C-alpha positions, 0 to 999 in steps of 0.5 A: 499499499503506497504512502503517498510520501513525496519526501526523499526516500529513506536509504535502505537499511538506514531508517531514522529509528532508535532501537532495533525492532523485533519482528514475528512472522505468522504463516509466511510463505517460503519465498517471502520468508527468504526474501525477508531473512536476506534483508534482515541479514543486511541491516540492523533495523530489525531482528526476527524473533520467531516464525510461527506457522499457525494462525489462531485456531479459534476464539478460545485458542490461547496458544498464539496469545501465549507465544506473543506474550513471551515474545512481545514483538514490535511488529507482527507480520501476517501472511493473508494468502494461506487463509484470509479468514483465519489471518483476519481473525488472528490480526484482530486477536493480536490487535485486541491483546497486544496494542503495542505490537504493529501489525503488518499484512502481506499478500499477493492480492492488492485489491483495494477492498482486501487492503481496507478489510486488512486495515479494519482488522487492525493492520497498519501496513499492507505489503504486496508480494514480492516484498518492496524492500523500500516500502518495508523500510518506510513502514519500519521507520513509521513504527520506529518513529511512533515507538520513540514518540511513545517513549518520550511521552511516557518517560516524563519522570527521572529514573535514578539507579543505585548500584553497589560495587560489591555487597554491603556498599550501603546502596539500600540505605542511600536509596531509601533516604534519597527517595524519602527525602524527594517524596516528603521534603520536596513533595515530589511523587516518588517510587522506590523499586527494590530490584533484589530478587532474593533477600531485598531489605528496603521494606524492612529498612522502611519498617513496612509490613509484608506485602502480598505482591512484589516488583517482579510480580508487576513485571510479570504482568506487563501485558496488563499494566495500567494505573488500576493494576499498579495500585495493588502492588504498591506499599505506602510509607508515611513519608508519602514514598511509594514502594515496589518491594522485593520478594520475601524469600527465594521463590520468584515464580519465573525469570522476568526478562530485561525486556519486561523490566524495561517496559515496566520501568518505562510505564512507571516513569510516566506516573512518577516524578522520580523512580529510584531503583535499588539494584542488586550487584552485577550486570545481568540483563535485569540491571542492564535494562535498568541502566539503559532506562536510567537518567543517572546510574550511581555507582556506590562504593566504600573507600576500600581497595576491593570496592574501588577495583570493582568500580574501575571494572564496572566503569570499563564494562559500562563504557562498552555500552556507549552511555553518555559519560555524565550518566555514570557517577561515582558515590563514595559512601562512608567517606572520611577525610581520615581514610587510608585512601584519599580522594586523589588516590580513588580518582586515580584508581577509577579513572573518574572523578567522585560525584558525591561523598556520603560521610561515615556515620555507620553506627548512627545509621545502623542503630536506627535501622536496627531500631526499626526506624531508619529515617529517624536521623535528625537533619543535623547529622552529617549523613542526613545533611549530605543526602539532603543536598544530593536531593536538592541537586536533583529537585532544587530547593524544597518548598518553604512549607516543607522546611517549616515542618522540619521542626526537630529534624528532617526525619521528623517528617517521617513520624509514623504517628 
């Protein structure tokens, strides 16, 4: 189906898109499949995720839906020639259940009434066989453009990821305090995500009761994501901070892919001003999905040789992802001017400047955590003063009304009543 576009054609293989688009084909004939694969081998525009050989069998058939749920392609290319009736029913089902998936129809028949019928059942493109590759590239460009536009419209909030150079770096402590300050003192709509699939501590540190659902349950339901569903997964802290907790034990029901994590975070960014993610150590596909989405990645380390060695390793590995240099920032936790390793030595070792220094008040902080009220530190403490200034760098000066409420100390704002 012609586009009617009189502008300069897009050069084949160089459509103006961002990420590679994923594709699933359904009942594609051998000749068309071979032509498509040859094109895919010559470009980075598109990735063939799967070739399905059956249409939707009937109204109650869930096999195709289950496959597409796992694959979650950007584009579903359906061959209408083997059975136009079944192809139409399949397109209608895909359109109904997977609104974010673009549906392309392909057929050797170019009669206008058939093209119109295909459009009515949810197809956004109609490609006549044999495939015109320039037409295909233009169609891909339209899907890529819509995808990027949706990302810009959804991702209105800032996503801040905190990642420890090694276990015990104090990431959870920093994440809960930073998120709580943004929520209460700055009156910003803030969400804390505990990304630990096992033994996450954010809810414990915040004194929250056991919650029925956790973040991975939500990410396992990306096909159903909406504001109403989200409410059932949120834990609420008196500061105004909302939390997606980690599982209580080791029984995460299934592996949640990096793609599901990314989709969930994109959804959440559209509903919060700040999303703070407490990451588990490492660079698995889940953490990489978070880092891809993040506006800032804070690498947290203590001033000790094993941690600093890991920071250097992280920075070296992350440099291969071609992130903007300012995206990755180093935070030295439990910083002390009396440390055997001074700042100049740290920066030489990691080949990067220190972005933030959090003073060492370990015993005071752990005393409040062990008492079940980790947010009870006063604003006069060096630790809390540092976190408050850090938050101001993100959100600006807090409203005057919030300052007046501070009373005995900043953490008076978190009185549980």
